[in-house]
Steps between C-alpha positions, in 0.01 A plus 500: 500500500184534704377850568376368831836368611556539875812691601643505850664835586737499797654825626531645849460855363126561500524762225683267262272211586182697438637662184583162348171351613300782341700492176464124464126509570454774240694281256247221559673275753382373835736591783593375844705742713741412779713726722771250599644162412305297754171648381607438140574132562163457667329661200704283261377185672142626527446652155553382143777738395613539137785740575663652808664843506720503809725766651837364613519718814218369717470465877519147647501284185687699232458462125785252467351277770158528336645374171686216674188388687274512195748326272532211746152386393413706189751520214281666240284786631689816400650745750614854417727666756506870580841620613630831628848344507749575224746218571490240219563229761166574667311472172692185406415345835129547437515364147717208606245417768226471238357847435403555136579870466578812699432873482710755684343774712410768420322345205287617212145380555459457124808275477389295798159436342670402175718256694188352659340446159822346370543262794142377490518449124823304503395280792161415353462127420576400141414191303829479309647150496851465369853391584801722427860378500853633492772240545427324832248772597134400465198718579160330510233770486216255555647363823669829591828315552862575421779242484871514428575146393322274746507756782187708569556873549281701737399830336250769591211591270687805372824307446299242305350763269838664440662166418207410275538829310872438445445138396218587260741719302818300551807634314328837450589815687216630716531865595442618853186675378368177343557298815347761729199508268466123451571387858395795716261664250681830556452718193592831659835657581637388835834483679425157647787250534264207552605335170869491592413362843296214359760420233749463785264263685450282192873479433564381853236230461563363149863579420709199602770259383605725212140554383437877501238581235389848616724750322514876552502712185651813644292811456216305338362214707533122534478181296493127568770312313492130414824329613737418215605138459 
């Protein structure tokens, strides 16, 4: 992770926007601030952005629309959503659209900064080159591709990392804490449901024709199971 990473902060509340901007600059990041979605999209196209922190409730172009527009041309640059909404459907909509993480308002500034560190670390380029398999499921880390049989599967960067973590320890139970640490780099206590949401996304994409390798170990976590012949 570069200490000089550039972070786009988008919030129509000036106080929140300035607070985040100041905290991120003190932490060693460069920041670009935007008060609404249209201004944020202009900044995204103009600047080299390593991460965007975007409030869902924005005038004109809201956070969901921002994610949709960015993901139409950029599948990898991470986006963290800020949400004052409690409804799981709202959070799921943002993650399904391509956001990498979310933090609910009001938030702890310390937790938000930890999330920023975690996101930038896990999305940093790696030089690992390997292929992982489970039945018809194949993950090619070098090409950043996933296939089930001959069919390619479109996955987000976060979905890819979660699937890679499960495949790397196939047949072993991974606790929720392990997966949050290994995929999201979250090493602190949090009530986030982001893991369950992304497990659901992966199941919808790779479970098919009787092949359902992602198993829930109730009260513990998840494991990837090789199909029995």
